[in-house]
C-alpha positions, -999 to +999 in steps of 0.1 A: +286-844-514+320-850-498+347-826-508+383-834-499+393-798-500+367-788-475+377-817-453+414-807-454+407-770-449+384-774-419+401-805-406+372-830-404+366-865-417+335-884-430+327-895-395+327-859-382+304-848-411+280-877-406+277-870-369+272-833-375+246-840-401+227-860-374+231-832-349+259-847-329+296-840-322+321-869-326+342-878-296+372-864-314+354-831-319+343-830-283+378-837-271+392-809-293+366-784-282+371-793-245+409-789-249+406-756-267+382-743-240+405-754-213+434-736-230+413-705-234+402-705-198+438-710-186+449-681-207+420-659-194+429-669-158+465-659-163+457-626-180+430-619-153+455-623-125+481-601-143+455-574-147+445-576-111+482-572-101+484-542-124+454-527-106+471-534-072+503-517-084+483-486-090+469-488-055+504-492-041+516-462-061+488-441-048+496-451-012+533-443-018+524-410-034+501-402-004+529-409+021+558-394+000+542-360-009+528-334+014+509-314-013+472-321-008+463-314-044+488-340-056+477-364-029+440-362-038+445-362-076+471-389-077+453-409-050+420-407-068+435-416-102+458-444-091+441-454-059+405-456-072+402-453-110+433-474-120+424-504-097+388-503-106+395-504-144+424-529-145+412-549-115+377-550-128+388-563-162+411-588-145+383-599-122+359-604-151+384-625-170+393-646-140+357-651-130+348-662-165+377-686-166+362-708-139+330-716-159+330-744-184+312-738-216+285-759-230+288-765-267+259-767-290+260-778-326+244-754-351+238-757-389+234-730-415+228-735-452+229-710-480+249-694-508+285-686-500+296-650-501+331-642-491+335-605-483+368-586-479+365-559-452+389-531-442+390-511-410+411-480-407+427-468-374+430-431-374+451-433-342+478-455-358+471-446-394+469-483-404+444-502-424+435-538-414+421-562-439+399-591-428+375-615-445+340-628-437+321-657-450+283-649-452+260-680-454+223-681-446+223-649-425+254-660-405+288-643-406+321-662-399+355-646-397+377-665-421+411-664-437+416-651-473+426-685-486+391-699-479+382-685-514+404-713-528+381-739-512+346-724-510+333-710-543+314-677-544+277-684-550+278-721-544+254-734-518+269-750-487+258-764-453+281-754-424+281-771-391+296-749-363+296-744-326+267-721-318+277-686-306+312-689-321+330-687-354+343-723-351+333-742-382+335-780-376+325-793-410+310-782-442+295-798-473+287-785-508+250-787-515+249-774-551+271-754-575+260-721-588+271-730-624 
């Protein structure tokens, strides 16, 4: 069953749905996934380099502190904190991001079918005293992070088939299988 609202919401067409039903990506979907992956990898590379530089700044501060102060207690504490711990934490995170940014991802199409259940969740941060609201779509044992307005398109309790990129929340196409009513 082709539903124009689903097509508009998830930005797919009949060709995309047909290819997904047959276990394939369309060239358009492949190009979009490759472009998004390239953009994500570039962003990771940039942030990784920034974090490595932040780690190096800590090391430079430790060296400056070592040279500029004669108190051995300060030298050892400051040197250990900013010369060892700081670069290992920030540089390690930066290295991990940068390393991962050089590997291209292989995309695999997955399908899940079942009754739709859109769940509103809240998480509370005691540190900032704020509550965050987010929504999940549960179908066939899978969870997808979604926007609240999906409830205007996917009806609670109706049965859907979703085609998505395995290991991600990226829904490529969807079809209504049967209505609950």
